[in-house]
N, C-alpha and C positions, 0 to 999 in steps of 0.2 A: 578607759572609755569604751573598750570593746569594739567588735566589728572589724571589717576589713578596710584598710586604707591602701592607696596606690601612690607610687612615686616614680619620678624620673631619676632620682638620686640613687646611684648604685654603690655608694661608698660603704660597703658592708664589711664586717669582721666576724670573728667567732667568739661567742661568749663562753663563760666557764662551763656551761652545760653542753658545749660543742655544737650549739645552734647558730646558724647564720643569722646575723641581726645587724640593726643600725645602732652603733654605739651611742649616738647622741640621744636617741629616743627609747632604745630598748625594744623597738618593734622587731618581730621575728619574721624572716623571709619564709614564704611558703612556696611549695611546688610539688613535684612528684618524687617520692623516694623509691630507690631500688629495693627489690626483695633480697632474700638471702642468697639467691643465685646471681645477684647483680643485674637483674633484668628490670627495666623501667616500663610500667604500663601507663601510657598516656590516657588521659580522660578519666582517671580514677579520682578519688577524693584528694583534696589538697592536704598536705602535711607539712609540719615544720621541717625545714631542711637541716639535717644533722650531718656534721662532718667531724667525726671523732678522731682527730689527729693524735697520734701517740697512744691511742687506746684500742682502736679496732684492729683485730688480727683476722687473717683469713688463712684457710687451708682447705685442700680438696683432695680426696683420695683418687687414685688412678682407677678408672673403669675400663679404659681401652688403650691399647698400645699398638701402634702401626709400624710395620717393618718394611724396609726396602733392601735391595741388594740382589746378588746373583749367586746361585749355588752351581758349582762346576759339574756339568754333565760328563766331563772327561775323567772324573775321578773314579777311584776303585769302588765298585758296587759291593755293598754288604760288608765284607771284612769280618773281623773277629775282635773279641776283647782280649785283654792281657791276662796272664795267669802267673801268680807268684805264690810260693809256699813258704811258710815259716819253718823254723827249725822244729824237729820232733820234740814233743813235750810228753812227760809221763806223770802219773798220779802216784805220789810216794806213799799213799795209804794202802796200796794193794801190791804186796811183794810175793813173788813166786819164783824161786830159783830155777824151777824146771823150765821157765821161759827164757833163760839166759841163752843167747845165741849171738851170732855176728850181726843180726838185724835188731836185736834187743839186748844190748850189753848190760842193762840194768836189772833185768828180771822183773820189770814192773809193767803193770797194765798201762796202755796208752791213755792220755788225758781225754776226758769227755767234756761235754758242755756243763756237767754238774760238778766238775772238779773245782774245789775252792782255789782261789788264786794263790793262797799261801801254801798249797800242797803241790804246786806245779814245779817239776824239776826237769832238767835236761842233762844229757850225758856229756861227760868230758872226752868221750871217745876212746878211753883206754879199757878195752874188754879183754878177758882172759880166754884164750882158746881152750876148748875142753873136748873130751872124748865122749862117746855115747854113754859110757858107764860112769862118767863123772859129771856131777851136777854143775860144776864150774863155780866161779866166783864173780859176784857182781862188780861191774866197773864203778868208778867214782862218778859223782854227779854234783850238780849245784842247783840251788833254787833259782827259778826264773826271776822272782822278785824277792831278793834277800831281805829288803826292808820289812817285809810282812812277817818275818820271824820274830821281830821285836814289837811290831805295832800292826795289829790286824785291821785297823780302820784309819781313815784320814790320810792315807798315802796317795799322793798324786802321781798319775801316769799320763804323760803328755804324748800326743801323736802329731806327726807332720808327714808330709809326702808330696809327691808330684802327681798331677792329673793332666796327662798330655804335656803341654809346656807350661802349665800353670802351677804355682805353689799353693797347696791347700793350707788354709789357716790352721794355726796350732789349736788343738782342742785338748781338754784335760778331763780324764776319767778319775774320779775320787773313790777309792776303795772304801766301801761301807755306806756310801750315799745310795739312796734309792735311784733306780733308773728314771729318766734317761741320763742323768749326770754321772751315775756310778753303778756299783753293784759289788758282789762278792765272789762270783764264779767266773770261770772261763767263758761260759755262754753269755753272761752279762757283758763281758769285755768285748766279745766278738760282735754282739749286737750294737754296741757303742761304735765300734770301728765302721760297721756298715753305714750308720747314720752320719758319722763324721766325714767319711769319704764319698758320700752321695752315690753309692752303688744302687742303681734302681733294679730291684729284683721283681718288679711288677706290683708289689704291695706297698702302699704308703697310706698313712692315716688309718691303718687297720682295714683297708679295703683293697681288693684286687683292682687295679686301675690302669696298668700299663701293659700293652701287648708287646710280644716279640723282644723280650729282654734277654737276648742270647749273648753268649760270650765266646770263649775259645772253642775250637773244634775238638771234640772228644778224640782221644787216642786209645787204640787198642793196646792194653798193657802187655799183651803176649807177643804182638808183632811189632809194636812201636809205630804203626802206621795210623794216620788219621782215619776216623770212621766216616767213609763216604762210599758212594757207589753210583751205578747207572741202571736204570730200569731197562731190562733187555729180554729178548726172546730166547727160548731153548736153553734154559739154565739147568740146574740140577735135575737129573732124570728126564731131561727133554722138556720140562715144564717151563712155561713162561713166568716171568715175574708178574705179580698182580698189584693193582693199585686202585685207590678210590679216594674220595675226600676224607674218609675215616680210617684207612688202613693201607700200609705198604708192606708187601712181601717181596723181599729181595733174597732169592734162594741162595745166593753166593755170599750173603752178608754174615758177619759175626758181631752180634750186638751185645756180647757179654759185658762190656764196659759201659753200656748206655744206661742211664738212670731215668726213672719216672720224673717228669718235669724238664727233661732236656728238650731241645728244639730241632725239628727237621727243617732244613732250609734248602730249597731248590735253587740251584745255581745256573741252570740253563734249561732250555726247552719250553714247552707250553706253560709250565708252572713256575718259570723263572721269577725269583723274587718272592714267591709264596713261602710262608713260614707257619708251622703248626707245632703245638705242644704235644709231646709224647706222653701218653698216660699208661701204657703197658708195653712190656717187651716179652714176647712169647716165641714158641717154635711152631712152624706150620705143620710139622709132622711129629708124632709122639717120639720122644727120645732124640729128636734131631737138633740141629743148631738153632740158637736163638736168631731167627731171621725175619721176625714179624713185628712191626711197630703199629700199635693202635694209637690213633690221633684224636685229639680233642675236636668235637664237632658242634659245640654249643654257640658258635659264632664269635667267640672270644679266643684268640690264639688258635684259629682254625683256618684251614685252606678254603679258598673261595673259587679257585680254578683247579679242576681235576688234572692230575699229572697225566703224562702220555709216555709211550714207549720211547726210550732214548733220553729222557730227562735225567739230569745228574743232580745229586744232592750231597749235603754234608749234615752231620749231626753235631750240634753245638751244645755244650753245657750251658746252664742258665747263669746269668750274672748274679753274684752273691759274694758275701764274705761269711764263711762258715767253716766248720771242721770238715776236713776231707772225709768222704763217705766210703763205706765198704763197697767192694766190687764182687758180684757173684761170678765166680770163675768157672765152676764145673759142678755138675750133679751126677753122681754115680748111684744107680738104682740096683740094690743088691738082689732084687727079685728077678733081674735080668740074668740069664744063664751065662753071659759073658763077664759078669762081675762076681768075683769070689772073695768072701770075707774069711780071714783066718781066725784061729782060736785065740782069744785074749790071753795074755800072760803078763806077770808082774816082774819088774826088774829094777832094783834100786829105787823103790818108792814110786816108780812110774809104771802104770798098767797100759799096755798097748796091744794093738791088733793090726793086721795088714788088710788092705783092700786092693785086689788086683783087677785091672781092666784089660782083658785079653784083646780088645779091639785096637789098642794103641801100642806103639813101640816105645814111646817115651812120654810119660805124663809131664815131665819137666819141660821138654821142648815144645810139645804139641799143645799142652793145656796150661802151661805157666805155673804148675804146682811147685811150691818151694817150701822148705822147712819153716816152721813157726806160723804158718797160715792157719786160720781158724777153720774148724770143721764142725758143722751142726748136724745132728742126727737124733733119732728117737731111741730112748732107753727106758724100758718100763713104761712106755706110753708118754714119756715126758721129753721135751726138747732139751738137749744138753749140748755143751760145747767142749770139743777137744782141740788138739792142735797137731799139725803135721810135724813128725820128728825126723823122718827120712823119706827120700823119694829115690827109687831105683827102677829105671826102665818103666815097666808097666805096673809097678807095685808101689803103694804109698803106705807108710806106717803111721797110724793115728794113735796118739797117746793122751792120757789124762791122769789126774791125781789118783793114786792107788787107794787112797782112803775113801774114795767115793765109789759107789756102785753104779757105773755108767757103761756097762757092756751094751753093745748095740742090739736092738731088736732084730729078729729075723725078717728079712725082706724090706728093711728100712732103706731110705735114701740118704746119701751123704752129700751135703751141700758145702763145697769148698769156697771160702770167702777170703778175699784179700783184706787183711786187717785195716781198719781205719788207722792211719799212721800217726794220729795225734798232732797233725799240723793244721795251721789255719790256712785255708785256701782263699786267696784274694782274686776273684774272677771279675774283671771290670766289664762294663757294657762295651758294645762294639764301637769302633771308630778310633782313629789314632789319637784324637784329643780327649778320649775317655780312658785311655790306658793309665793304670796306676803303677807307680814305681817309686824308688827311693824312700821306702817307708822307714821312718825313724821313731824310736820309742825311748823315752827317758823316765826314770823313776827316781824322785828325790835327787835329781841332778846326775844320776848315773845312767849311762847308755845301756839299753837292753837290746842286744844284737840278735833279735829273733828273725829278722828278715834280711840277713846278709847273703842269702842264696841268690844267684842271678835269676832273672825272670825265665820261666819255662817257655812262655810264648808272648809275643808282642802284639799289641793292639794294631788293627789295620782297618782301612775303610775311609773314604773321603769324609772329612768333617770340617766344621767351622764353628767358632764360638764367639760370643760377645757378652759383656756384662752391662746390664741396664740399671738405671735408677728410677724407681717408681715411688709413689707416696701413699701412705696409709691414711685413715680417716682423720688423724691428728696432724697430718702434714709431715710426719717423720719419714725421711728418705729410707728406702729399703733397697738392698742390692739383690738382683735376680740375674743369674747366669744362664744363658741358653746355649746348648751345644747341638748342632745339626749333624746328622749322620746319614749318608746315602744308604738307604735300606734295601731298595729293590728296583729293578728295571726290567722291562720286557719290550719286545719288538713293537714299534709304533706307539709305545707308551701303554699305560701310564708309568711315570717314574715317581718313586716314593722316597721322601726324606722323613726321618723321625727326629724330633727335637726332644731333648732332655732338659728340664728346668730345675735349677738348684738355687737355694738361698741360705746364707749363713744366719739370716734373721728369723728362721722358723723356730718357734718357742720350744718344740719338742726335740730340738737339736738334730732333726733329720733334714739333711740338705735337699732331699727330693721333694719338690713342690709341684711337679707337673710333667706331662709328656703327651705327645700326640704326633700326628703326621701331617705333612704338606705334600700335595699331589700335583704334578705337572704333566702336561700332555707331551706328545712327541715333538711339538714345535717349541718346547721350553716355556710355555705359558702356564700360569697358575690355573688350576682347575677347581680344586676344592681342598678341604681338610677332612681328616678322618671322622670328626664329629661336627655337629652343627655349630657348636661354639667351643673353640679351643681356649682354655683358660688356665691360669696359674692360681694355686690356692696356698696361701702362706698362713700358718697358724701363728697367732699373736697372743695366745692365752697368757695370763699373768703367771709368772713363776718367781722364785726368789731373786732371780737376776733380771727379770723383765717386768716392767710396770704394767698395770692394767689400764682400763678406761678407753681402750681403742677397739673399734669394730673388728671382730674376728669370727670366722677366718677372713683374711684380706684376699679378695678375689678380683681379678680383672681379666678381660678378654684379650686375645691375641689376634691381630689382623695381618695375614700374610699375603693378601690379595695383590699387593704391588711388587711381589718378588718374582724372579724369573729363574730359569735353569738353562743356561746356555754353555756351550763348550768354551772354556777360557784357559787354554793351555799355558798362557804366559802370566796368569795371575790366579791366585787361589780363590776359593769361595770366600765371599765377603758379604756380610750383612750388617745392617745398622737399624737402630730404632729411630724412625723418622719423627715420630711425635707420640706424646701421651698426654692425657687430659688432666693429670693431677699436678699439684704444686705444693711446696713446703710452706710452712707458716710464715707470714710476713705482717709487719705493723704499718699502718697508714702513716706516712711521713710528709705528704704534701698533696696539693690538689690544684686543679685548674678548671676554668669554665670556658666552654667552647661557644661558637656562634649560635649553636642550637640550644644553648642553655644547659647542656649536660655537664654535670660536675664530675670530673674524672679524678679518682684517687690514685695516688702513686704509693706503692707499698715497698717495704725494705727488701722484699724478695725479687724486686725488679718487675713485678706485675702491675698493670693498670686496670682498674675496674670502675664502672659507672656507679656513683653513689646516689645520684639524684639528678633532677632537672629543674632549673629555674623557668617559670612560666611568665608570659606577658599578657596584658589585657588591652583590648581596644574598646572605645566607646563611640557610639553613633555621633555624639556631640561632646567632644572633650571640653569645649568652652562652658558646658553646663555643669562641670564638676564643682563641688564646694571645696574651697581652699581651707586647709587645716593648719597652715603655717609649717615652716620647716620643710617646704617643698613636698608636702603630703596633701592628698586630696581624697575626698570621699565621693561616693556616687551622689549626684544631685538629681533634682526633680526632672531637669531637662537633659541630663547627660545620656540617658538610655542605660540599659543593663550592661554590666561588664562582660565582654566576650573574651573569656580566659582560655588560653591555649598555648601551643608550642611556638617558640620564636620562629620567625620566618614563614609562618603560614597565615593565610587569610588576611594579608595586609599588615600583619604584625611584624615589627622590625626584628633585627637580630641583636644578640647580646655581644657587646664589645668589652671583653674582659681586660681590666688593667688600663683603661683609657678614660680620661676625663672628657665630659661633653663640652664641645666648643660652643661659642655664641651662635644664636640662630638669626642674627641680623647682619646687614652689609656695613662693615665697620668704616669703609672709605666714605660711603654716603653719609653715615652718621657724623663722622668728623667734619665733613664739608658743611652739613647743616649746622653743626656746632659753631664753626667759624663764622658762617653767615649770621647766625643768631647773635654771636658776640659782637660783630661789626654793627649790627642794627641797634644793639643795646648801647654801644659806645656813641653812635650818632644821635640817638634819642637823648642820651644823657647830656651831650654837648648842647642840644637845642634847649633843654630845660635850663642849663646854666646861663645861656645867653639871655633868655627871657627873664630870668631872675635878676641879672645885672641891669637890664633895661628898666625894670620896675623899680629897682632900688635907686637908680639914678633919677627917675621921675619923682619919687618921693622926696629926694634931697632937694630938687628944684622948687618944689612947692614949699 
C-alpha cells in the first residue's frame, strides 16, 4: 500500500533481514540510524532501523593512550647500561702460526662480521708455550655451531635472556633464511640479537630517531679507570680547560679508548644532565695526548646548555650489540728525533724491526703495548699491518711475514691498535630495568655457551616499566612495553625521563618501536615532552608468519600529562595506562531501547554502542487520523501534518521498552456503569414479562 503509517502498538521484533518490524503486518520501523562511529544525527532522513544481532562486528584501533602514575625523583639520575661479552671467536679460514701466543692460542684471525657461521671456532684453552725462535703449535679448537658442518642451512638457533627483571621471549634465528629471520654470517646473527633483545642504538626503521642512547661508562684499558673528568683551571702547562657547545678540551684527559659515536654526559654543574654525541677525538697540541672531544651540534644528540668550569662528566659507550671494536692505543712518528727505527732483519720466516721511543721508560706500563697487538704503518706508500712480537722497556719489535715486502717507509708513523677480540659486545641501554643478562643460546637442542662470562658492568639508574595492550585497525590486541629511565636533573629543574617502547608484535622482529622524553619541573609537575607528539610506531607488514590486511604502520599517541615526579622513598616509581580509545573485535549479541528511543547494542567484547533511535510523531488533531485497522493510522485531512522527532521533546512521550500499554479508562467507573446497566435491563425485562402475562390473561377471558 506504500506510504507511512503510525501506531501506538510497539510489539516489534527483528525480521530475517535484521530490520525492526511488526511481525503481524511486516511493516518496518523507521528512525535515525547511527553512523560507522556509532554517532546518531537527529533530524536527518528517516531510515529503516537495522539491528544485525550475530552478524555486526566492531573494532577500533588505538589512537591515544593516557598514562598516570609517579616517577620517583629520589632515584639515581642517569646511570649506565650493562656490558656483557661473549667468548672469543675465530675464523678458521685464516691460519697463521706466527700469530700463536698466549692471547691467541689458535694462530687464527679473530672473527669478523663477514665470517660465515659455519667457520666460527673457539679455543679449548690448551695452547703450547713457545720461544721466540719457535713458531709453536696451535691449540685445539671446536666449532661454535657444530651442526653447521653437516647442514649449512635450516639450522635453528634460539635466543633467550633477561632484561631487567623480565624474561625476554624466545626468538629463533634460522641459518640460511634471509634477514630479519635468519642469515649466514656472524654479522647477520648479531643484527638479529640486537632486534630480539630490543637494544635501542638510536636507529630503528632505518632512520636515526632516538637521542641519548648511552650505555656503560668507557674504561681506559691502560689504567682500568672509567673515562671521566672535571673541567678545571690551570691544567697542563698552566692552561685552563676549554669548553663550548661543540668542543671539550680536558688537558689531563686520556681519550685513547673513546670511540666516535660515544656519549659525553655531564653529571654535575651548569650542564648537569646534558648529553652529546662525540664525533671526533683529537689532541689539542701536535704529538700530545688525545685530550679533545668534538661534539655533535646539529640539534640532535647535542648540548643545549654550555658547560662551565667545575662541571664533571663521564664518557659512555653507545648502546648496541656488535663486535667489540679496535682501540687506538699509541702513535709513534718516526720523523720525530726521539723515535728510532731499527734495521729490518729476517729470522725463522719472520721479518722484524725495532721502534724505540726515548721519551718513555716502559711502553708496556705507560702505553699498554703488549705482544700480538696490530701495528699499521706505510710501506712503499701502502698501508700494511704487522704485529708486536716483543716489548722491552722503551723498545717494541714489530714483525710481519717474511715472504711479503713490508719494510717501513722512512718517516712513517706507527699506529698501535688493540685487536678487535672477536667477541660480541652486548651493551644495553641505561637504567636497571634495561640491563641484559643470562643470555642463553641453543642450536638443535644443544646449549651454546658463548655468554658464560660474568657481566663486566651492571645497569644502573632509576627506572620503571609496564606492559600495555592496545589494538590495531582490525581489533587485534598488540603488546607494547614501556620502560622509563631517569635521564637527567638540574637545580630547580627541569628533570628529564626517557621512555623506551618495545613490542614483540613488530613485523620486522625489531622490538624497538619508539622512544622519547617526559619533562617535569622542580615541583614535580608535568611540563612537556621532547616532541609535540610522542608516539609509538609498530610495523605490521605482511610476512610469512604475519597476515596482511591491517593498517600499517600502526601508530598511536602517548599522553603523559597526568603523570608526576615526586620523591617516594618508600615506594618505587609506578605508572599505569589509565585509558586508551581502541578495542578488540566484538559481535552484536543483544540490544535494548531507552526512554529516549536510542537502541543500544551490546557486543561480545563487553562494549555498548548506539545503533539507532526510534522516533515518535505528534499530530495537531489525533482524532483526525484515518484508521487502517490493526491499530495503525494514516494522516487524515483533519489530523494535521506529522510532527516527527525525538521522544520526550515538544510534547512527545517517551518510549517504555518491554512494557504493555494499560487501558486508558477508569475501570471502577466502567464496572459500576455496567452493573447499573445490567440492573436496568433486568428491571425492564421484568416489566415486559408482567405486561405480557396481563395481556395473555385478558385474551383468555374474552
